C-alpha positions in Angstrom: 15.1 8.8 -2.6 15.5 7.1 1.1 11.7 5.7 1.5 10.4 3.9 4.6 7.3 1.5 4.0 5.5 0.4 7.1 4.0 -2.4 6.1 1.8 -5.6 7.7 3.0 -8.2 9.6 2.2 -11.1 7.3 3.8 -9.1 4.4 6.9 -8.7 6.5 7.0 -12.4 7.4 6.8 -13.7 3.9 8.5 -11.1 2.1 8.9 -12.0 -1.6 7.4 -10.4 -4.9 3.8 -11.6 -4.7 1.9 -9.7 -7.6 -1.3 -9.8 -5.2 0.4 -7.2 -3.1 0.1 -3.5 -3.6 3.1 -2.5 -1.5 5.1 -5.0 -3.1 4.5 -3.6 -6.4 5.7 -0.4 -5.3 8.9 -1.1 -3.2 9.8 -3.2 -6.8 9.0 -0.4 -9.1 11.1 2.3 -6.4 14.1 -0.5 -6.1 14.1 -0.8 -10.0 14.7 3.6 -9.8 17.8 2.8 -7.2 15.8 4.4 -4.3 16.7 3.1 -0.8 13.7 1.2 0.4 13.0 0.1 4.0 10.6 -1.8 5.5 8.9 -1.9 9.0 6.0 -2.5 11.0 4.0 -1.3 14.0 5.3 -2.7 16.3 8.8 -1.5 15.4 8.5 2.1 16.0 8.9 3.9 19.0 9.3 7.4 20.4 12.0 8.9 22.5 11.3 11.8 23.9 9.9 13.5 21.4 11.6 12.2 18.2 10.3 9.0 16.0 12.3 6.0 15.3 11.9 2.8 13.6 13.8 -0.4 13.6 13.5 -1.0 9.9 15.2 -3.8 6.9 16.7 -2.5 3.8 15.0 -4.1 1.2 16.9 -5.1 -2.4 16.1 -6.4 -5.8 17.8 -9.5 -7.1 16.3 -11.9 -10.1 13.5 -9.8 -10.8 12.4 -10.8 -6.9 12.5 -8.0 -3.6 14.2 -9.2 -0.6 15.6 -7.5 2.8 18.9 -7.7 4.7 18.2 -9.5 8.0 20.1 -6.8 9.8 17.9 -4.7 11.8 18.9 -0.7 11.3 17.9 2.2 14.0 16.6 5.1 12.1 15.1 8.3 13.1 11.9 8.2 11.0 12.7 12.0 10.0 16.2 10.9 8.2 13.3 9.5 5.5 12.4 11.4 2.6 9.2 9.5 2.1 7.2 7.2 4.1 4.4 5.2 2.8 2.2 4.2 5.9 0.1 1.2 5.3 -0.8 -1.6 7.4 -3.6 -2.9 7.3 -7.0 -2.9 9.2 -7.7 -3.9 12.1 -7.8 0.0 13.4 -7.3 -1.0 16.8 -5.7 1.0 19.7 -2.2 -0.6 18.5 -2.7 1.2 15.1 -4.1 4.6 16.6 -1.4 4.6 19.1 1.3 4.5 15.6 -0.3 7.0 14.0 -0.1 9.3 17.1 3.7 8.9 17.2 3.2 9.7 13.3 2.6 13.5 14.7 6.1 13.7 16.2 7.1 12.7 12.2 8.2 16.1 10.8 10.4 16.1 7.5 9.5 13.2 5.2 6.4 13.2 3.4 4.2 10.7 4.6 1.5 8.8 2.2 -1.4 8.3 3.7 -1.0 10.7 6.8 -1.8 8.8 9.3 -3.6 11.6 11.1 -6.1 11.7 8.1 -6.1 8.0 8.6 -6.9 8.2 11.9 -9.5 10.9 11.8 -11.1 8.8 8.3 -13.5 5.7 9.1 -13.2 3.8 6.4 -17.0 3.1 6.4 -18.4 5.9 9.0 -16.8 8.9 7.2 -18.0 8.0 3.7 -21.0 9.5 4.7 -19.1 12.8 3.7 -20.3 12.0 0.7 -24.0 11.0 1.7 -24.8 12.4 -1.8 -23.4 9.8 -3.5 -24.1 6.8 -1.1 -27.0 4.9 -0.9 -29.0 5.5 2.4 -27.5 4.4 6.0 -27.4 4.9 9.8 -24.6 4.2 12.1 -25.9 3.0 15.0 -25.7 0.2 18.0 -29.3 0.5 18.8 -31.2 -3.1 18.4 -34.5 -1.1 17.5 -33.1 1.6 15.0 -31.7 -1.8 13.1 -35.2 -2.9 12.8 -36.9 -0.1 11.7 -34.1 0.8 9.6 -34.6 -2.7 7.6 -38.8 -2.2 7.8 -38.1 0.7 5.9 -35.2 -0.7 3.3 -36.3 -4.1 3.3 -32.7 -5.3 2.6 -29.6 -4.1 4.7 -26.4 -4.8 5.0 -24.5 -4.3 8.2 -20.6 -3.5 8.7 -18.1 -3.7 11.2 -16.6 -0.1 11.5 -12.7 -1.4 11.6 -12.5 -4.7 9.6 -11.3 -5.2 5.8 -11.7 -7.2 2.7 -15.7 -7.5 3.5 -14.8 -9.2 7.1 -17.9 -9.6 8.8 -20.6 -7.9 6.3 -23.9 -9.3 7.3 -27.0 -9.2 4.8 -30.4 -9.0 6.3 -33.9 -9.5 5.1 -37.1 -8.3 6.3 -38.9 -11.6 8.0 -35.3 -13.4 8.4 -36.0 -15.4 11.6 -32.3 -14.6 12.9 -33.1 -10.9 12.5 -32.3 -10.1 16.5 -29.4 -12.7 16.6 -27.5 -10.7 13.4 -28.2 -7.6 14.6 -27.3 -8.2 18.4 -24.3 -10.3 17.3 -23.0 -7.4 15.0 -23.6 -4.9 17.4 -22.2 -6.9 21.1 -25.8 -6.3 22.3 -26.2 -3.1 21.5 -22.5 -1.8 22.6 -20.8 -1.6 19.5 -21.6 0.9 16.7 -21.7 -0.5 13.1 -23.1 0.7 9.7 -26.0 -0.2 8.3 -26.7 0.4 4.5 -29.5 -0.4 2.4 -29.0 -3.5 -0.1 -28.2 -2.5 -3.3 -29.5 -5.5 -5.5 -27.3 -4.7 -8.3 -24.1 -6.3 -5.9 -25.4 -9.7 -8.2 -23.6 -7.8 -10.9 -19.9 -6.5 -8.9 -18.9 -3.8 -7.0 -16.1 -1.1 -9.3 -13.4 -0.6 -7.9 -12.0 3.0 -8.6 -8.6 4.2 -7.4 -7.6 7.8 -6.9 -4.4 9.7 -6.8 -4.2 12.8 -5.9 -6.8 14.8 -7.2 -7.4 12.4 -9.9 -9.1 9.0 -10.4 -7.0 6.3 -12.3 -8.5 5.8 -15.3 -8.6 1.6 -15.0 -11.7 0.4 -13.1 -12.2 -3.2 -12.0 -14.9 -5.0 -11.3 -15.1 -7.3 -8.4 -17.7 -10.0 -9.0 -19.3 -11.9 -6.3 -18.5 -16.1 -5.5 -21.6 -18.5 -5.7 -21.7 -18.6 -1.8 -21.6 -15.1 -1.0 -23.3 -11.9 -2.4 -20.1 -10.0 -2.0 -16.5 -10.5 -3.4 -14.4 -12.4 -0.8 -11.3 -13.9 -2.8 -8.7 -12.4 -4.5 -9.1 -14.6 -7.7 -8.6 -13.7 -11.5 -12.3 -15.7 -12.1 -13.8 -12.9 -10.3 -12.0 -9.5 -11.4 -13.3 -7.9 -15.0 -12.3 -4.9 -16.6 -15.1 -2.0 -16.3 -15.4 1.5 -17.3 -16.8 4.2 -15.4 -19.6 6.4 -16.6 -19.1 10.4 -17.4 -21.1 11.1 -14.2 -18.8 8.8 -12.0 -15.7 10.6 -13.2 -17.3 13.7 -12.3 -18.6 12.5 -8.8 -15.3 10.4 -8.0 -12.6 13.3 -9.2 -14.7 15.6 -6.6 -14.3 12.6 -4.3 -10.3 12.2 -5.0 -10.1 15.9 -5.2 -11.9 16.3 -1.1 -9.5 13.5 0.5 -6.4 14.6 -1.0 -7.4 18.2 0.8 -7.7 15.9 3.8 -3.9 14.2 3.0 -5.6 10.7 2.1 -3.6 10.6 -2.0 -4.4 7.3 -2.6 -7.8 5.8 -1.5 -10.1 2.9 -2.9 -13.6 3.8 -3.6 -16.1 0.8 -3.8 -19.2 1.9 -6.2 -22.2 -0.5 -7.1 -24.7 1.2 -9.3 -23.0 4.7 -9.0 -23.2 4.2 -5.3 -20.1 4.8 -3.1 -20.3 2.0 -0.1 -17.0 2.1 1.1 -14.0 4.6 1.2 -10.7 2.9 1.6 -8.1 4.2 2.7 -5.5 3.0 4.9 -3.6 0.1 2.9 -5.6 0.5 -0.4 -5.3 -2.8 -2.8 -4.5 -1.3 -6.4 -4.9 -4.7 -8.4 -2.1 -3.5 -9.6 -1.4 -7.4 -11.2 -4.9 -7.3 -13.1 -5.1 -3.8 -14.2 -1.8 -4.2 -16.1 -3.3 -7.6 -17.6 -6.6 -6.0 -18.4 -5.3 -2.7 -19.9 -1.8 -3.4 -21.0 -0.3 -0.9 -18.5 2.6 -0.7 -16.0 0.4 1.1 -13.0 2.7 0.3 -10.4 4.9 3.6 -12.7 2.6 5.9 -12.3 2.0 5.6 -8.7 5.7 5.8 -8.3 5.8 9.2 -10.2 3.1 10.5 -8.3 4.4 9.7 -5.0 8.1 10.9 -5.8 6.6 14.4 -7.1 4.7 14.7 -4.1 8.0 13.5 -1.9 10.4 16.1 -3.5 7.8 19.0 -3.0 8.7 18.5 1.0 12.3 18.2 0.5 
């Protein structure tokens, strides 16, 4: 099996087995299965006429670590059997342009589908599952956000194209900085933001629910807020604990997994507070593999590899 990973530029720069990085767990496991695994980044893909190419590096396993050969290979993307498209946000114009190039990739299975990622904003399109969310609006209007705050009393404002809690702000009714925060977030009413009702249970943490194809994985962790923030903002074992899903959550989120899978989004991470979805991560969702393996005594990277290789074989 010949596999291509489109990873983040920082991951390429510091390419070694890092237990915090989901991509590296997957690459390591695929290499252990004797797959040919190549790595690339968005700036290294290109289009010549209607043929998509990538400059890439072959990775290899040595002494239980992963490395890559310092030799540039230029390969048609259609020559791969499987492509893992996992660059990190922000979903900026460079990211969008990369998804356009993949419109010309016809042979390999691509997970997640770049077109589907392009068509699915992690904050805004969570509203597909509005019955499983708290009250929310998407707007750039100062007055609309102020009205929403008046009704909800406490709100959270989120930029639409960032990740890992970057730029997320909390507001409560009567905050003297209300207009300043709203104008900053919306660039003076020119940029759309997601505005959600604040869920007080966030002080107890938010769950990361992992989808794989039509199913959710039976492993669940809770990310705890730090002492200086209302949300999880550091990848530290002290702030990640074992959790579980209620029977109602299992039913609800299996429905979400099936819906996402039908869109070409086979791997996603749902962030959930008090049974409510606050975000659907589809670009390069972190599977917290190290933490889940330790907490549950499993090797979920093997389950992930089983799934993606099976799907790749179905396209051959």
